C-alpha positions as a Markdown table, in Angstrom:
| # | Residue | x | y | z |
|---|---|---|---|---|
| 1 | Met | -8.2 | -9.0 | -9.7 |
| 2 | Gln | -6.9 | -5.5 | -8.8 |
| 3 | Tyr | -7.5 | -4.4 | -4.8 |
| 4 | Pro | -8.0 | -0.6 | -3.9 |
| 5 | Glu | -4.9 | 0.7 | -2.4 |
| 6 | Glu | -6.6 | 1.8 | 0.6 |
| 7 | Phe | -7.5 | -2.1 | 1.4 |
| 8 | Ile | -3.9 | -3.3 | 0.7 |
| 9 | Lys | -1.9 | -0.8 | 2.5 |
| 10 | Pro | -1.8 | -2.4 | 5.7 |
| 11 | Phe | -0.4 | -5.6 | 4.0 |
| 12 | Arg | 2.2 | -3.6 | 2.4 |
| 13 | Glu | 3.2 | -1.9 | 5.3 |
| 14 | Glu | 4.2 | -5.4 | 7.2 |
| 15 | Leu | 7.1 | -5.5 | 4.5 |
| 16 | Thr | 8.1 | -1.8 | 4.0 |
| 17 | Arg | 8.4 | -1.6 | 7.9 |
| 18 | Leu | 11.1 | -3.9 | 7.6 |
| 19 | Arg | 12.7 | -1.8 | 5.2 |
| 20 | Val | 11.8 | -3.8 | 2.2 |
| 21 | Glu | 11.7 | -2.1 | -0.9 |
| 22 | Glu | 8.3 | -1.6 | -3.0 |
| 23 | Leu | 8.6 | -2.3 | -6.7 |
| 24 | Gly | 5.4 | -1.0 | -7.6 |
| 25 | Lys | 5.9 | -0.8 | -11.4 |
| 26 | Pro | 7.5 | -3.2 | -14.1 |
| 27 | Glu | 10.3 | -0.8 | -15.0 |
| 28 | Ala | 11.4 | -0.8 | -11.0 |
| 29 | Val | 11.5 | -4.4 | -11.0 |
| 30 | Val | 13.7 | -4.4 | -14.4 |
| 31 | Ala | 16.1 | -1.8 | -12.6 |
| 32 | Ala | 16.3 | -3.6 | -9.3 |
| 33 | Val | 17.2 | -6.8 | -11.0 |
| 34 | Gln | 19.6 | -4.9 | -13.5 |
| 35 | Gln | 21.2 | -2.9 | -10.8 |
| 36 | Ser | 21.5 | -5.6 | -8.1 |
| 37 | Asn | 24.9 | -6.7 | -7.5 |
| 38 | Gly | 24.7 | -10.1 | -5.6 |
| 39 | Thr | 21.7 | -11.4 | -4.2 |
| 40 | Leu | 18.0 | -9.9 | -4.6 |
| 41 | Met | 15.0 | -11.4 | -2.8 |
| 42 | Ile | 11.6 | -10.6 | -4.0 |
| 43 | Val | 8.5 | -11.6 | -2.2 |
| 44 | Val | 5.3 | -11.6 | -4.2 |
| 45 | Asn | 3.1 | -10.3 | -1.4 |
| 46 | Ser | -0.9 | -10.9 | -1.2 |
| 47 | Ile | -3.7 | -10.6 | 0.9 |
| 48 | Cys | -4.1 | -14.3 | 1.5 |
| 49 | Gly | -4.1 | -15.8 | 4.9 |
| 50 | Cys | -0.9 | -17.4 | 3.9 |
| 51 | Ala | 0.8 | -14.4 | 3.3 |
| 52 | Ala | -0.3 | -12.9 | 6.5 |
| 53 | Gly | 0.1 | -15.6 | 9.1 |
| 54 | Lys | 2.9 | -17.5 | 7.6 |
| 55 | Ala | 4.8 | -15.6 | 4.6 |
| 56 | Arg | 5.1 | -12.3 | 6.0 |
| 57 | Pro | 5.9 | -13.3 | 9.6 |
| 58 | Gly | 8.5 | -15.8 | 8.1 |
| 59 | Val | 10.3 | -13.4 | 6.0 |
| 60 | Ala | 10.5 | -10.9 | 9.1 |
| 61 | Gln | 12.1 | -13.5 | 11.2 |
| 62 | Ala | 14.3 | -14.3 | 8.6 |
| 63 | Leu | 15.6 | -10.9 | 7.8 |
| 64 | Lys | 17.1 | -11.0 | 11.5 |
| 65 | His | 19.8 | -13.3 | 10.5 |
| 66 | Glu | 23.2 | -12.0 | 9.9 |
| 67 | Val | 23.5 | -13.6 | 6.5 |
| 68 | Lys | 20.7 | -12.1 | 4.0 |
| 69 | Pro | 20.5 | -11.0 | 0.7 |
| 70 | Asp | 21.9 | -7.8 | -0.3 |
| 71 | Arg | 18.8 | -6.3 | -1.6 |
| 72 | Val | 14.8 | -7.4 | -0.3 |
| 73 | Ala | 12.0 | -6.1 | -2.6 |
| 74 | Thr | 8.3 | -6.8 | -2.9 |
| 75 | Val | 5.6 | -6.6 | -5.3 |
| 76 | Phe | 2.0 | -7.0 | -4.1 |
| 77 | Ala | -0.2 | -9.4 | -6.2 |
| 78 | Gly | -3.7 | -7.8 | -6.7 |
| 79 | Gly | -2.0 | -4.5 | -6.3 |
| 80 | Asp | 0.8 | -4.1 | -8.5 |
| 81 | Val | -0.3 | -6.3 | -11.1 |
| 82 | Glu | 2.1 | -5.3 | -14.0 |
| 83 | Ala | 5.1 | -5.3 | -11.6 |
| 84 | Thr | 4.2 | -8.8 | -10.0 |
| 85 | Ala | 3.9 | -10.1 | -13.8 |
| 86 | Lys | 7.3 | -8.6 | -14.5 |
| 87 | Ala | 8.7 | -10.2 | -11.4 |
| 88 | Arg | 7.4 | -13.4 | -11.8 |
| 89 | Ser | 9.1 | -13.4 | -15.5 |
| 90 | Tyr | 12.2 | -13.7 | -13.6 |
| 91 | Phe | 10.8 | -16.9 | -11.8 |
| 92 | Thr | 11.5 | -19.1 | -14.6 |
| 93 | Gly | 10.3 | -22.6 | -14.7 |
| 94 | Tyr | 7.8 | -21.8 | -11.9 |
| 95 | Ala | 4.2 | -21.3 | -12.0 |
| 96 | Pro | 2.9 | -18.0 | -10.6 |
| 97 | Ser | 1.7 | -18.3 | -7.2 |
| 98 | Ser | 1.0 | -15.8 | -4.3 |
| 99 | Pro | 2.7 | -15.4 | -2.0 |
| 100 | Ser | 5.8 | -16.6 | -3.3 |
| 101 | Ile | 9.8 | -15.8 | -2.7 |
| 102 | Gly | 12.3 | -15.8 | -5.2 |
| 103 | Ile | 16.3 | -15.1 | -4.6 |
| 104 | Leu | 18.1 | -14.0 | -7.6 |
| 105 | Lys | 22.0 | -13.9 | -7.8 |
| 106 | Asp | 23.1 | -11.3 | -10.5 |
| 107 | Gly | 19.9 | -11.5 | -11.9 |
| 108 | Lys | 19.7 | -15.5 | -12.1 |
| 109 | Leu | 17.0 | -17.3 | -10.2 |
| 110 | Val | 18.9 | -19.5 | -7.7 |
| 111 | Tyr | 15.9 | -20.0 | -5.2 |
| 112 | Met | 12.4 | -20.2 | -5.3 |
| 113 | Met | 9.6 | -20.7 | -2.6 |
| 114 | Glu | 6.2 | -21.4 | -3.9 |
| 115 | Arg | 2.8 | -21.1 | -2.2 |
| 116 | Trp | 2.6 | -24.5 | -1.6 |
| 117 | Gln | 5.9 | -24.6 | 0.3 |
| 118 | Ile | 4.3 | -21.8 | 2.5 |
| 119 | Glu | 0.8 | -22.9 | 3.0 |
| 120 | Gly | 1.5 | -26.1 | 5.3 |
| 121 | Lys | 4.4 | -24.1 | 7.4 |
| 122 | Gly | 4.3 | -21.8 | 10.2 |
| 123 | Pro | 6.4 | -18.6 | 10.1 |
| 124 | Ala | 9.3 | -20.5 | 12.3 |
| 125 | Glu | 9.7 | -23.2 | 9.5 |
| 126 | Ile | 9.4 | -20.6 | 6.6 |
| 127 | Ser | 12.1 | -18.7 | 8.4 |
| 128 | Ser | 14.2 | -21.5 | 8.7 |
| 129 | Asp | 13.9 | -22.3 | 4.9 |
| 130 | Leu | 14.8 | -19.0 | 4.0 |
| 131 | Ile | 17.9 | -18.7 | 6.3 |
| 132 | Ser | 18.9 | -21.7 | 5.1 |
| 133 | Ala | 18.7 | -20.5 | 1.6 |
| 134 | Phe | 20.7 | -17.3 | 2.5 |
| 135 | Glu | 23.6 | -19.2 | 3.8 |
| 136 | Gln | 23.6 | -21.3 | 0.8 |
| 137 | His | 23.2 | -18.2 | -1.6 |
| 138 | Cys | 23.9 | -15.1 | 0.1 |
| 139 | Ala | 27.0 | -15.8 | 2.1 |
| 140 | Asn | 30.3 | -14.3 | 0.7 |
């Protein structure tokens, strides 16, 4: 299902206010993956409650950590349908889920947080899991 832009705009802005780059087109996703040296985190954002109350706040907390991905981007499931499909194509071995968070290093998936790993946790736990992933995959 694709939602009207005016409906999803506030949900997008929760991440873009943090300087998370929007990848609204499939070409932008491909370019981000191909042009990212080091680590790229892609957040598959959505309108669901676990994105609003858990994933987005958890991402916001994690991005305050000193070690973080070189680049952070987002696609919006239900808004950027084709871009979301393209982002998910890099999440090899994982079923599509929203929200979800993948970290790629030099274009290869090294970490994945699926919806089922988000639903049962609060923002602090999600942040902690992401920080652990940052320290493992994003530290120089």
